[in-house]
N, C-alpha and C positions, 0 to 999 in steps of 0.2 A: 434221071436214074429211077428205075421202076421199083415197085414193092411187090413183085410177083413172088409168091411162095415157091420155093424149090421142092422138087419131088422128094418125098420121104417114104421110107418103107414102114407102113402102118399095119399093125396086126388087125385082122378082120374078125377073128373069133373073140369071144368074151374071155379075157384072161385076167380078170380082176381078182383081188383077194377078198371080195365081198360078193354076196349074191346079187344077181340082176333083178331089179324091181320091175314088176309088171304095171307100175303106175306111171312110168315115164317112158318117153321115146329117147333113144340114144343114137348118136352118130359121131363120127370122127371129123374134126375140122383142123385146119392149119391157118396160121397167120404169121406175119413177119415183124420183127422188131427193128428199131432204127439202125441196128448194126448189120442188118441184112440176114440175120439168122432166122430160119423158119422154125416155128414152134408147133408142136403137135398137142392137140387137146381132145378130150372127150366132152361132147356137148350133151346136156341132159335137159329135157323139156317135159313139162307135165303132159301126160299122154292125151293126145287129141285136142289140146288147148290151142286157141287162136287169139290173135290180138297182139298188142305191144306189152312186153313184160318188163318188170324190174329184173335186172341181170346181175349175176355175181360171178367173179372169177376167183378160183381157188388154187392155191399151190402150197407145197410143203408135205412133209418135213424136209429138212436139209439132207439131201442124198436119197430121198424117196422118189417114187414115180407115181403118176396119176392113177395107176392101178391099185394103189394102196390107200393112203389116208385121204388125200385130197379128193379122189373120186368118191370115196364113202361120204364125205361131207357134201360134195356137189350133188350126188344122187338124192340124198336125203332132203336137201333144200329144194331140189326140183319137185320132189313129192309134195312139198309144202307150198308150191305155187310159183317158184322163181325159175327163170331160164338161167342155167349155170354152165360154166365150163371149168374143168379141171385140167391144168396144163403141166407139161414137163418143162422145167426151166432149160435155158440154153445149156448145151454141152451134156445133157443127161437124157435118159429115157429114149423116147422116140423122136425127140426134138433134134434139130441140127446143131451145128457148132463144133468146130475142131480147134485143138485136140479135145478129146473127151475128158469128162470128169474134172472140168475146171469150174471155178466159182468166182464171181466178181460182184462187189457191192454195187457197182454202177450197172453192169449188164443185167444182173438179176433183178434190180429195181426196175430197169427198163422193161423186163419181161412182163411185169404187172401192167406197166403203162401200155405196152403193145396189146395186151389182152383187152384193156379199156378201149384202145383204138378199134380193135376188131368188133367188140360188142357195140360200140357207139354207132357203127355203120351198118349193123344188121337191121333189116326192115321190121323184125319182130321184137326189137328192143327199144324201150323208151330211153334215149341217151342221157336224160337228166335223172335217171333212176338206176345208177350203176354203183355196186359195192364190191369189195374184195374181202377174201378170207386168206390169211397167212398163218400157216401152222409151223411150229418149231422154228427153225432158222428162217423160214420164209415169213414168219410173223414180224421179225425185224425189218425184212425187206418191204413188207406191206406197210408198216408205219413210215418208212422212208418214202415209199410211193405216195402215201396219203399226204405227207408234208410237201410233196413236189407237185402232185397232179390234182388240180382243182375240180376235175371231172368226177373224181371219186367222192361220193356223197356219204359213204358209211364204210367203216373198216372193222372187221373182227380179227383179233389175233387169238390163237389157241396154243397154249403151252409154249409161249414165245421164247426164242433164243435171240439175244443180241450177239450176232456172230462177230462183230467188230470187238466187242468187249471181251468175249471169251477167248478170242484169238490173241488179242494184245495183252490181256491181263491174267489169263488162265481162269479156272473155276474158282468162284468165290473171291476173285481178285487176288489170289495167292501169289501171282507173278507180276503184280502191278508195280514194276520198277524198271528203270532203264537198263540195268544189267541183264535182267531176264529177257527183255525184248531184244537187246543186242545179241544175245546168244541165239535167239530164234532167227534173227536176220543173218547171222554168220552161217548157221546151218542151212537155211533155205537157199542162200546164194551159192554155197558150195554145191548144193544139189543141182542148181541151175547149170553150173559149169559141167557137172557130171552128166546131166541129161543131154546137154548140147554135144558133148564129146561122144556120147553113145548113140545120139540120133533118135532117142526115144525118151518118153517120160515115165519115171518110176511112180508106181501106185503104192499107197500104204493106208493103213487105218481101217481095213476091212474087219468086220466082226468075226470072231471065232465061233465055232459050234459050241453048244452049251457044255459038252463034256471036255472042251479044251479051255474053258474059262477058269482062271485061278480062283480058288475059294475066297481069297481076300479081295477080289475085285469089288469096286464100288457097286452098291445096289443098283444105281441107275444104269451101269453097264450091263448088269444081269438083266435088267428090264429091257434094254435095247436088244440083247441077244434073244430074249424070250419072244420078242416081236419079230425082228427082221430075219432071224435064222430058223424060225418055226413056221409051220403051215399057216398060222393065223395071219402072218404078215409077209412071209417070204415072197420075193419076186425077183426073177433072174436079172432084170434090167436095173434093179435098185442098187445104188452104191453100197447101201447097208447089207445087201445080200451078196456082194461081190468082193473084189480086191481092194476097194476103198477109193479115195480121192487121189487125184494127181498130187504128189507131195508138194509141188510148188503152186498148186492150183488156188490156194486160199490166201496167199501171202499178202495181197493188197488190203485185206481186212485189218492188218496190223496198223496201217497208217490212215485209214479212212473211216472214221466213226459215222455210222449210218443213222444214229438217233440224235444227231446234233440239234435238229430243229423240230423235234416232236412237240415242243411247247407252242409252235406256230401252226399246228394242225387245227383248222377251223371246223372241219367236218366231224361227224360223230365217230367215236371209237369205243368199242367194247373189247376189253382184254379179259381173257379167261385163262385161269391157271389152277393146277392142282395144289392143294395145301401142302402135300408131302413131296412135291416135285423138287428135285435138286436144283432146278432152274427157276424156281418161283421168284427168287430175288430179282431176276431180270425184269419180270413183268411189274413187280412192285416198284422198282426204281424207275422204270420207264413211265409208269402211270404217274408217279410223283413228279417227274420232270415235265410231263405233259400238262399237269394241272397246277403247276407252281404259280404263285401270284406274280404275274408278269406285267401287271398294269395295263393289259389290253382290255378293251371294253367288252362287256357281256354281250353287246349286240353282235360283235364280230366273233367272239368266242363264248358261245352259250354253254350252259352246263350240260354238255352232251358227251362227256367222257365217263366211262365206268370200268371198274375193276371187279371181276367176279371170281372169287376164290372157291374152288370146289372142295368141300371137306374130305379129308382122307385120301384124295386122289394123288397118284404119282404122275410123272411126266408122260409116260406112254399110255396111261389110262385114257387120255384124251385123243389118242390115235384111233382107237377102234371100239371102245366100250360104249355101246349105244345107250346104255342105261346111266352112263356117267356124263357123256357129252351133253351139255344143256341145250338141245336143239330147240326146245320151246322158247327159251330165252333168246337164242340167236334169231329165230323166226320173228319174234315180236320186235326185236331191235331193228331188223331190216324192214319190216312192215312199217315201223314208225318213221324211219329216216329215208326210205326209198319210196315214199308215197307220192 
């Protein structure tokens, strides 16, 4: 069985939500994951640079596309000397996968590993110097990939969501009981029957325009709308800018905890979160689980984990605010662990 990428319809013009840098060279690339899904990515390279580079694969947030947050991170890190790719996960953006707007703890973890496959085999990449960046929901997937893939030498998560936890337990674990999870299972399985009867998948969860948002909506929802539905972050291929996810598309997160083995990650991890982010507890708890006294030797598990809390920052500040995202810290972290 071959791993030949399938043809994708890729946009040729610059359609990002951030300005194009004159300090990097940009191109489109594709690669294949082990499920045979072809993924689309933007590759950024320091302009005119030659040799073998430390490389970084970037993805997220959950439902976003590479023209938004991940591309912003990737381009900035390329300016700082790394070869980077920002990729659309399976079923979203310009990447392949049918039906659209699905998510999977396994397939989306595999997407990161497929990015490492691709980078490891490029002539201009030093395969022993590969890192990843996961943003929002793809922060959890990045940690899962780091626990699974020993080729990943350093991982950065930014404003991380544990999609398994929030799907199964609700926000702040307010639905962490069997009765609430049972109700979710009943609803999603009824939807499966309805979808199969109709021969199509129902979408839901798209963000409203700002003038349609209830005044009593949570502040984090207002922040999402202010990013995804306004010019600073809107992109037509983004789930956040459209009709939302496939209703049954995220059901497997209910039963498949993705952070089960974070305490066995031997490689370096830097977790970054805003102090005022509604999601900050997810990074705090994941970091605590990662660094718990597990009786493993310091030789195998050196003190290479760090949690950086950004004072005053909310969840979406780390999407696009270049004066808030700690790129100097991220650069120093990757230079230390991808040397």
